[in-house]
C-alpha positions in Angstrom: -18.3 6.1 -5.4 -21.1 8.6 -5.9 -23.1 7.0 -3.1 -20.1 6.9 -0.9 -19.4 10.5 -1.6 -22.9 11.4 -0.5 -22.5 9.4 2.7 -19.2 11.1 3.5 -20.6 14.5 2.7 -23.3 14.0 5.3 -20.9 13.2 8.1 -20.1 15.8 10.8 -16.5 16.9 10.7 -15.1 14.7 13.5 -16.7 11.6 12.1 -15.3 12.4 8.6 -11.9 13.1 10.1 -12.0 9.6 11.7 -13.1 7.9 8.5 -10.4 9.5 6.5 -7.7 8.7 9.1 -9.1 5.1 9.6 -8.8 4.5 5.8 -5.0 5.2 6.1 -4.2 3.7 9.5 -3.7 0.1 10.6 -5.9 0.4 13.7 -8.4 2.5 15.6 -5.8 3.9 18.0 -3.6 5.3 15.2 -6.7 6.7 13.5 -7.8 8.5 16.6 -4.4 10.0 17.1 -4.2 11.2 13.5 -7.8 12.6 13.6 -7.1 14.2 17.0 -10.2 12.5 18.5 -10.1 11.4 22.1 -10.8 7.7 23.0 -13.6 9.0 25.2 -15.2 10.8 22.3 -14.9 7.8 20.0 -16.2 5.3 22.5 -19.0 7.7 23.4 -20.4 7.2 19.9 -22.9 4.3 19.6 -21.2 1.0 18.8 -23.4 0.8 15.7 -22.1 4.2 14.5 -18.5 3.2 15.1 -19.0 0.0 13.1 -20.7 2.1 10.3 -17.7 4.5 10.3 -15.2 1.7 10.1 -17.2 0.2 7.2 -17.1 3.6 5.4 -13.4 3.8 5.9 -12.8 0.4 4.4 -15.1 1.1 1.5 -13.3 4.5 0.9 -9.9 2.8 1.0 -11.0 0.0 -1.3 -12.8 2.3 -3.9 -9.9 4.7 -3.9 -7.4 1.9 -4.5 -9.6 0.5 -7.3 -9.9 3.9 -9.0 -6.1 4.5 -8.8 -5.4 1.0 -10.2 -7.8 1.6 -13.1 -6.0 4.9 -13.9 -2.6 3.2 -13.9 -3.8 0.4 -16.0 -5.3 2.8 -18.6 -1.9 4.6 -18.7 0.2 1.4 -18.9 0.2 1.1 -22.7 1.3 4.8 -23.1 4.0 4.3 -20.5 5.3 1.2 -22.4 5.4 3.3 -25.6 7.4 6.0 -23.8 9.9 3.3 -22.6 10.2 1.9 -26.2 10.6 5.4 -27.6 13.7 5.7 -25.4 15.3 3.1 -27.7 15.3 5.8 -30.4 17.0 8.5 -28.4 20.1 10.1 -29.7 21.6 9.9 -26.1 23.3 6.5 -25.7 22.7 6.6 -21.9 18.9 6.9 -22.4 19.0 4.1 -25.0 20.9 1.9 -22.6 18.7 2.6 -19.7 15.5 2.0 -21.7 17.0 -1.2 -23.1 17.9 -2.5 -19.7 14.5 -1.7 -18.2 12.6 -3.2 -21.0 14.7 -6.4 -20.9 14.4 -6.6 -17.1 10.6 -6.4 -17.4 10.3 -8.7 -20.3 12.7 -11.5 -19.4 13.6 -10.7 -15.8 16.7 -9.3 -14.2 19.9 -11.2 -14.4 21.2 -12.9 -11.2 23.5 -10.6 -9.3 26.6 -12.3 -7.7 26.9 -11.8 -4.0 30.2 -11.9 -2.2 31.2 -11.5 1.4 31.3 -13.4 4.7 28.3 -15.2 6.1 28.1 -16.2 9.8 25.6 -18.7 11.0 24.8 -19.3 14.6 23.2 -22.7 15.5 21.6 -23.4 18.8 20.9 -27.1 19.7 18.1 -27.8 22.1 18.9 -31.1 24.0 15.6 -31.1 26.0 14.0 -33.7 23.6 16.8 -36.2 23.9 16.2 -39.3 26.0 17.9 -39.1 29.3 20.1 -42.1 30.3 
C-alpha cells in the first residue's frame, strides 16, 4: 500500500478524483459523474494514462478491501468473546439475544414456516409442436 500511496500522492487532483471515484463505481461513466469530470476531459487523456488510472483504481479497491478484511479478522475473536459474555448478563433479554445469535451462527437458523397464497402463471409455447 505504501507504493500505491506514493503513486496516488503524485497524481494531479482531477486524476486522483477519477481514481477514487472509479474505485467505488461500476463503470467509467458513473465515475466521471461522481468525480465531476467531463467525458471530453477524460477521453482527452492518453489511452495509456486512462488504462493506468483504471489499474490504480482497481488496485486501491483491492488493497483497501484486503486491509479492512484483515482488521475484521483480527477483531473476530474479541467479538465472539463479547457475544459469549452476553450469556452472563443479568438482563434476560440480553442473554436470550446472545444465545439465539450464537446458536444461529454455530448450528444455523431454524427453518421459518411460510404461509400465504402463491400464484403461478404458466405460458406454453406451441411453436415447437409438429403441425398436422
